[in-house]
C-alpha positions, 0 to 999 in steps of 0.5 A: 169606747168603740174608737178607743178599742179600735185604736187599741187593736191597731196598736196591738197588731203593731206591738205583736209585730214588734215583739215577734220580729224583735224577739227573733232578731234577738234570738239570732243575735244570741245564738250566733254571737254568744254572751261576750259579743252580746255584751259588747253590743249592749254596751255600744248601744246604751249611750245612743239609746240614752241620747234618743231621750236627750236629743229628742228634747221631748219634741214628739210629746210637745208636738202631740200636745200643741197639735192636739190642742190646736195651738199651732198649725201642722205646717208651723209645727213641721217647719219648727221640728225640722230646724230643731232636728238639724241642731240636735242631730249634730249635738247628739252625735258629738257628745255620744261619740265622746262618751262611747269613745272614752267612757266605755270599754266597747268604744275602742273599735272606732268602726263599731262606734260609728256604725252604733251612732249612725241610726241616731239622726234618722231615729230622731227624725222619725221620733219627731215627726211621729208626734204629728200623727199622735196629735192628729190621733192617726194611730195607724200611721204612727204604728207603721213608724214603729213596726216597719223598722223592726221587720227591716232590722230582722231581714238585714240581720238575717242576711248579714249576721246569719247568712253572711256572718258579718257579726256585730258590724252586720247587726249594727248595719241592720239597726240603722237600715230600719230608721233610714227607710222610714225617714225616706218615706216620711221625707217625701210621702208626707212632704216633710221635705217641703218643711225645711226652711231658713225662716225660723219662727222663734216663738213656736220653737221656744214654746216647743222647746220649753215644754219639750225640754221638760219631757226630755229631762223626764224621759232622760231620768226614766231611761237612765233608770233603765240603762244605768245597770248596763253602763255600770256592768260595762265598767264594773264587770265583764262583757260576759255578765253584760251579755247575760244581763242584756238577754234577761232584760230584753224579755222584760222589755217586750213584756212592757209592750203590753202597757205600752200598747195602752199608754200610746193611745192614752197619751194621744187621747189625753192630749185632746181630752176635754174632760181630764178628770173623767179621762184619768178615771179611764186611765185608772181602769186601764191600769188595773187591767194591764197590771192584771195582764202583766201579772199573769204573763210574769207568773208564767214567765217565772214558772217557765223561765229556764225553758224559755231562755234555753229554748230562745238563746241556748244554754250559754245564756242559762245565767239570764234565767236568774236575771229574768226572775229577779227583774220580773217583780219590779217590772210588774210594779213599774207597770203602774208608772208605765201606764199612768205616766202617759196621762200626766204627759198628755196633759202637759205635766211630764215633770211629775214623773221626776218626783218619783224617778229621781229618787229611784235613780239614786237608789239604783246607782248606789245599789248597782255600785254595791251589788255588781262587783259581788253578784255581777248580772244578778246584782244589776237585776236586784238593784233594778227591781228595788229601784222600780218598785220604789218609783211605782209606789212614789208615782201612784201617790203623786198621780193620785194628788195630781188627779184628785183620784184616791189610791184606793179607787185607783187599785180597787177592781170592779165588774165594769173593768172587764167590760172593754175586754168583752167588747174587744173580744167581740170586735176580734170575733167580728 
């Protein structure tokens, strides 16, 4: 448990940095550019975000699994993922360009489309290679890949948007700068440049893709459930409503950093665990703790939502208050999925999430089509909350069947649940 707490502390520092610098960047963009231009940014970034799920092909997860179980060597995996990366980069950029150019109202400006696409190859490269550090349980190195780009994006945004007034273009350049920097570090410092080779081991590539594609499909459906509201807002409503929605939902995404703090460690530990049943019981304990933590934070956000939104983004985003309050119940329930899904993914069973997420996605699309024309951003938030709630209820049922842990055992609090918090506080005090 001590090493687990150490890893959680390490990830916790990373998540705090991501939240602080990410929120500060978001505040700059909101106050300088206003709702309409924030709506344009949200529409421009939704397809690249989705294609990070498709293009990644679940390679980070399969890399973690195969390296953690010592099925392949690190050098074999490095060579395989660099070869896969070259293909997926071209594929992702080409298809994403088509979708942005012809299916989004924000795709009319070719320069902005190119800028929005530019982070894709570097972000994919970083995602692929970060799986190596998870597979080796090098949580500290994995964290740096996540928080360093956030700081770089903040600094470049402050220079180009706040100081030099380059607007949307300046922010998109900043978004590319972070992944590019980390890619260069990984390429040389960690000797990934030596992994590029024309000699393909098709056996390894096939096995990584066969598992990775399942991860990718699962991630695509999950992320589509998170992003479909922005896609439909872009087509069924106005840039203003899209901008209002983007800022309301952005706060919930930072709230999700709490379960993601745990799930990163859970995934890495699950991949190398020798006793799956015992580990799943620990995951259930982490679920109860994270649900309680997010519940308390969500309650504070509901009580102070108007003050927080106006303080951060200004009165122009007052409509985001109702978006945030409508989303919070669904976000709280989806914490269940966020935590325990990483356990099954680490065990090489990502397909289980599809049983819950596909019905939830269908409901989300139908409700968005019905609600957005009538209620705009708030309608999209209501559709998402209903969808998230359905996904959480279904998934805890399927997880219980897979792990043979009764739902009553998973959700019932015990005095021993809080022992890790006591140990964590002691660690912090030291």
